[in-house]
N, C-alpha and C positions, 0 to 999 in steps of 0.2 A: 308346584302348586296344583297342577291338574291332577297329579297322582294322589295328593292328599285329599282332594275333593272326592276322588273316586273311592278311596278307602272309607271316607265318611258316608258316602252314598251306600256302599256295600254293607256297612254296619247298620245303617238305618233300615235297609231292606231286610236284613237278617232279623231285626227286632220285629218288623212288621210281619214277616213270614211266620215267626213263632206265635204271634198274636192271631194270625189268620190261618192257623193250621188246617182247619176244616175247609176253608175256601181253597187252599192249596191242593188238598186231596181231591176235592171236586174238580178243580181245574185240570189236575193231572189225568183224572178219569176221562174228562171231556177231550183232552188233548190226545190221549191214547186212542180213544174212540175214533177221532177224526183221522189219525194216522192210519188206523186199521181200515177205515172206509176208503181213504185216499189210496192206500196200497192195493186194496181190492179192486178199485176202479182202474188203476194203472195196469194191474195184471189182466183184467178183462180186455182192456184196449189193446194190450200187447198180443193177446191170443188171436185177435182178428187178423 
């Protein structure tokens, strides 16, 4: 039962993702930016 609900959830999310393609692209860019900033800060702290 739990697994079936999970599959339905995944299918539902896939449909929403295809509808919100632009939002997903923007989110990915923001996410990549934050990863980049985060790693930059971590590297700076490690050098000290």
